N, C-alpha and C positions, 0 to 999 in steps of 0.2 A: 778563180776557183775552178778546179777541174770538174768534169761531168760526174765522176764517182763521188767526189766530196759533196757536190751540189745535191745529188740524188740522196745520199745518206742524210744530209741535213733536212731535206724536204720530208723524208719519211719520219724522221724524229719529230719534226714540227707537226706533221699530220697526226701522229700518235699522241700528241699532247705533251711532249717533253719541252720544257722551257729552254730557250736558246742559251740561257746562262748556264745550263747544266752540261752542254756539249760544245760550247765555244768560249774561248778566252781563258780556259783553265791552264793548269801547269803540266798536265799529263797529255802528251800528244798521242793520238790514236792513228795508227797507220794501217791502211788496207794492204794486205799481202798481194792483192791483184796487181797493183802498180808500185807499191812501196810509198805512195804519197800519204800525207797527213789528211785525214778526213774529219778530224775533230780535235778538240783540246778540252779535256774534262777537268773539273775542279777535283782535287784530291783530298780525301780525308786523312787525318793523322791518327796516331795512336791515342792522342788526347781526346779525340771525338768518340772513341769507342765507349767509355763509361756512360756518357749521356745517352747514346743510342741504345745500349743494353738496359739502362734504367727505364727508358720509355717503353722498350719491349717488355720488360718485367711488369711494369704497371699495366700494359695492355693484356699481358697473359693473365693477370689476376682477375681481370674482367672477362676475358674470352673463355676461360675454363668453365665459367658458369653458364655460358650459352649452350643449350642442348646440342648434341653432336649432329643431329639431322639439320638443325638450323645452321650450324657451322658449314655443313655440306652445301648449303645454298650459296654461300659466298664463293666456294670453289666452283659451283655450277656456273655462276655468273662470270667468274674468271674464264672458264672454258668458253663461254659465249663470246667474250671479248677477244679471246685468242682466235676463235673461228672467224670472226669478222676481220681480224687483222692478219690472218695467216699469210696472205700474199706479201703484205708490207713487211712484216717481221721476218719472214723467210728471206726476203730480198736483202734486208739489213744484215742477216746472218751471212749471206753470201758476200756482201760488200766488206764486212768487218773481218771475217776470218777466212774468206776465200773458198767456201764450199761451192760445189756446182749447184745449179739452181734446184734440182730435184732434192738434193740433200739438205739444202737450207729449208725448203718447204717441209721435208720429212721431219726435221728437228722440231718444227712448230707442231706438226701433227702428233709427235710424241707428247708434247705438252698438253694438247687437247685430250689425248687418250688417257693420260694419268689423271687429269681432272675428272673425266668420266668415271674412272676406277674409284677415285677418292670419294666422289659423291655417293656411289653405292656403298662404299666402306662406312660412310658416316651413319648408316643404319644397321651396321653389322658388327661394330666394335664390341667385343664381348669377352668374358672370361669363362670360367668353368665352375660347375657345381660338382663337388667330390664327396664320396661317402666318408663318413666319420666312423672311427672305431668306438666312439662313445655314444650311448643312447641319448636321444633327444638333442643331438648336435648335428650340424652340417658344416662342411668346409666349402669355401668358395674362393675363387680367384678373380680379381677384377683389375682393370687397367685404368690409370689416371694419367692426365697430361703430365709430361715431364717438366715443362717450363719453357725457357727461351732456347731455341735451337739455332746454333751458328752454322752457316752454310758457306763453304769455301769451294769455289768451282774453278775449272780450267778453261783454256781458250777453245779447246776442240769441240766441246758441246756447250757453247756459252750460255744457252738459256734452258735447254732440256734438263740438265742436271739440277738446276734450281727447282724446276717444277716437280721432279721426282721426289725431292725432299719437302718442298713447301706445301704441295697439295696434300700430302699425307700429314705433315705436321699441323696444318691448319685444321683439318677435320679432327685430328686427335686432341685439339685444344691448346696447342702451343703457339707462341709467337716466333718469328724468324728474323734473323739478322744475316744479311748476305754480303759476303765479300767476293765479288766476281774477279776473274782474271784481269790484271792490268792491261792485257792485250785485247780484251773484248769488253770494255765498259759501256759502249754505246747500246749494244743489245740489252744489257742489264737495265739501263735507264729506260729503254723502251718498254721492257716488261714491267718495270716499276710503274710507269704511266698507265699501262693496261690494268694492273692490279688496282690502282687508285680509282680508275673508272668503275671497276667491279665493286669496290668498297663503297663508293658513293651511291651506287644503285642499291646496295645491300642495306645501307642505313646506319643508324647510330650504334647498333650492336657490334660493329667492327671498330674497335677503338683505335685512335692514333697510335702509331708505333708498332702495330701488329706485324707489319712486314716492312723492313727497312733495308736499304742498299747503302753500303759504304764502299766507295771506290778508293782503293789505296794499295800500298805495297805490303811488303812482308811485315812491317811493324804493326800494321792494322790487323793482319791475321793473327799475329802473336798476342796482341792485346785481347782479341776476341777469344782465343783459345785459353788464355790465362784468367779470364774473368769468372769468378766462382758463381756468378748468377746465370751462367750458361751451362746447364747440366749436360747438354748433348751438342757435339760438334760433328757435322758431316763434312769430310774433306775429300775432294777428288783431285788427283794429280799424280805426281811422281812418287815412287817409293821413298825417295830421300825426303820429300816434303812430308809424306805421311808418317815416316818414322819420327820426325821432329814433332809433329802434332801429337802423335800418340804418346810420346814420352812426356810432353808438357801436360797433357790431360791426365796421364797416370799419376803425376805428382799431386794432383788435387782430386783424384778419383772421379774425374769426369768421364762421361761415356763417349767413345769414339765410334763413328761410322766411317770407315776408311775404304775408299775405292781407288786403288792405286794402279801401278803398272801391270802390264801383261806382256808376256813373251809367248804368244799363243801359237799352238801347233794344230795341224790337221794330218791325220793318217790316211793314206790312200791304199786300200787293200786290193788284192787281186780280183775281187768280185765287184769292184766299183764300176759304176756307169761313168765312163771317162768323159763323155760329152757333158754330162751334168757337172762332173767334178771340175772340168775346165772352166765353165761359166762361174761356178761358185768360188773357185780359188781366185779368179781374176778380180771379182768384186771385193772379196774379203781382204786381198793383199794390196790392191791399188785404190780402192774407194777411199775418199777423203784424203787422198794423197798419202795414205799410210799413217794418218794422224788420229786414228781411233785407239782407245785402250784395248779394244778387241780386234784390232787389225791382225790378220794372219801374217806371222813372221817366220814360221818354220813349216815346211812341207815335208813329210816323212813318207816316202813312196816305196812300195814293195818293188823289189828288183824285177819281178816278172812283168810289171806294167810300166816301169820307169821309162823305157825307150819309146813307149807308145804315148806317154803323156808329156814328159818334160820338153821334148823338142817342139811339140804343138804349143805348149805354154810359152816357150821362148818366142814363138812367132806372134802370139798375142801381145807379149811385152814389146816387141818391135813395132807393132801396128797401133798400139793404144794411143789415143789422141791426148796430148798435153797442151793446155792453153788456158786463156782467160775464161772464167766462168760467166762473164757478162758479154762475151764477144764470140758466140758460136756454141757448138755442142760438145766441147771437149769433155772427156770423162775424168781426167785428172787435172786438178787445179794446182795452185801454188802451195809451197810450204809456207809456214807462218812467218818465217823471217830468215835472215842470213845465218843465225846460229843453228837453226834446224838443218840448213843445207850443209854447213860445215860438219855437223855431226854425221850426216849421211856420207859425206866424202871420207871422213875418218874411218867409219865402219867399213866402207868398201875397200879402203886401203888395207885395213887390218885383215879383211877376208882374203884379199889377194896374197898377203904375206903368209897366211895360214894354208895356202894351197888351193883357194877357191877359184872357180871360173866364173867371171862376172859377165852377164848378158845385160846390156843397157846401162843405166846410170848416167850421170853427167848432167850439167846444167843445160836447160833449154831457154834460149833467149825469146822472151815473149813480150815483156812490157818494160824493158830497160833495166838498168843496173840496180834499181831499188827493189825489184821483185825477184823472187827465187823460185823458179820452176825447175823441176828435175824429172828426168825420164826414170820411171820405175826400174828397179834392178832385180833381176833373177840371178841368184848366186848358187851354183852347184858346189857343195862343200864336201871335203873328204871325211869329215867327222864333225861332231858337235863341239867345236872348240872356239876360242877367241870371241869374236863379236856375236857369234850365234847364241852365246849364253846371256847376252845383254839385250835390253829393249832399246832400239833406236827408233825414235818417233819420225819415221820416214818410210817411203815405199820400197823397202828391201825385203825380198823373200828368199830365205835360205832353203835349199833343197838337199835332203839326205836320203840315202838308200837304206832299206832294211830287208831282212829275209824272214824274220819270225815275229809274231805279234807281240810277244813278251819284250823283244828288243825294241820294237816301235814304241810301246807304252813306256818303257824305261827311258827312251830318248825324250819323249814328250814330257814326262814328269821330272826329268833331270835338270830343271832350271829353277831358280829361286822363286819365280812368279807362278801363280796358279789361278789366273782369271778365267780364260775361256779356251775351248778345245773342240775338236770334232773328228769324226771318222766317216770315211766314204766306203760303202760296201753293201752287199746284199746277203752276205753270209750271216744268218741270224745268230749263230754261236759267237762269231767274232764281235758282232755289234753289241750283243748283250754282255759279253765279257768286258768290253770296253766301258760300258756303263755301270758295271758292277764295282764292288769295293776293290777288286783287283785291277781296275782300269784307270781312267783319268782321275787325277787328284785335283781337278779344277772345280771352281764354283759353277761353271757352265760347261756342259758336254753335249754337243749336238750330233745329229746323224744325217748324213747326206746333205749337208750344207756347211758353210764356213762358220768360223767362231764369232763373226760379227753380226750386227743387225738384230739385236735382241728386242723382243716385244715387251711391253710394260706389264703384262699379266704375271710374269714370273719375277722372282726376286733376282736382282742384278748385283753381282759382286763375286769375289773370289777368295782363295786361300793363300797361305804362305805370305810372301812379300806383297801380295795384292791387298792385304790388310784385314781380310775376314769380315768386312762390313757387307750389309745388304741394303739396297735401295729399291724403290719402285714397287713391284707387285707382291703377290703372295702374302706372307705375314710380315713383310718388312716394316709395316706400321708399328710393330711392337718396339722398334728401336727408338721411337719418338714418345714413348710412354713409360711409366713406371708401374711395375707389377706389385699388387698388394694381395696377400693371402689373409682370409678371414675365417676364424672359427666362431660359430654362433651357437650358443647354448640357449635353447628355447624351452628347456625343462625347469624343474624346481630343485634338482639335485646337482651335485658338482663332482661327477666322476673325472678322474685325472687320466691323462694319456699314459700308455704303457703300463697300466695297472699300479701306478704309484699311489701310495696312501699317505695322507697328511691330515690327521684328525686334530682339530682344536676345539 
């Protein structure tokens, strides 16, 4: 057994995951750091879904009766367990999906942050009291738990996305059934063990089946989506996956929370601080090896500052360190697998065919044939054509020129996706116009920073082919509940709305 496999198994055992759950199964788990197998997980099948949902439904019927602040206590305890295990779980994220060490730890910090947010939310969930047109009446709006929430997550944030959904769903009174990515099941099993620790400390008010993990393939996800006892499904992944989930849910009128692809752009205006812009663009485009849904993929630079910025940026691309996240301080780690590298190579070939000038790219030999490290690529394009219109989950940044802000906004908005965006500049009129209804059409629009690295306090998600869903902060909690409007007559007469008369 290699050092990485041994370390992953030791972490899992220390966190309380039984060896039978990560060894001897039929689903091999490979670390992108070396390409080696670091576990073999038992797979669920579609036939296992009805039982899991049934147990979750039974748990929901009990959990909804627990007062919301008491439900918040379970999430508080989960946050404590995550704090205690931050180093170990962050390291496991690095080993399983190849994130550099600080990003693995940062992902666990996101989980801790959303637990803190949800604990406060548990004492603030509320509706509205509205004026009635009828005497001795009032109108009210309240929120009730939705039921069982299905969570389908992707490899690139293997644990944080679960927490964005589960922490809110639990305080809202829901049960959760989680299908993690088949590429990252070990971290899911670790989180499940930490949840179980928190639930044991919480006591009998947390029923069995309240939070369940089902490791499996597409058939498991489809069975979860199709089960009528699951009123809400939150799915994070590609637009293709989200379209399939949304269509299946629509057939049974289920609620979808979709967080899908992003072809994110930043606009660099003539008034931009170019030193700040350089640092922000480098992280947004190359961080996580370009495998964030909010990764910066298009840079739209004003002609007056293009020559002052882009050659410097190309120099950063030449100098950026690419290597193993467990053997040094490289800033860019591996792609998740060979398919991701092949997609990157195909996109760069298409860019060249469309007249683009490619700086960087190509495979970097780090850990042998089973691992796929790539040098990030900066591509100067003559226009927004070909691969620029598509999301390639790899560190490719396409650069375009513009002369007028309207042209830049049109370029930014001229793709099917609408997740995240940003503008660099100090001209108040340009910045505010970008944030106005005439500007970015994305769910996230930042100023003087890149489109990635969102905080949990704001709702996360986007428009168009990004799916329209919202997770995490602000009022995203409403997606996990059902709204009920109440009209209360506390008088002795029966006036009808709109002046209708019906005397009997």
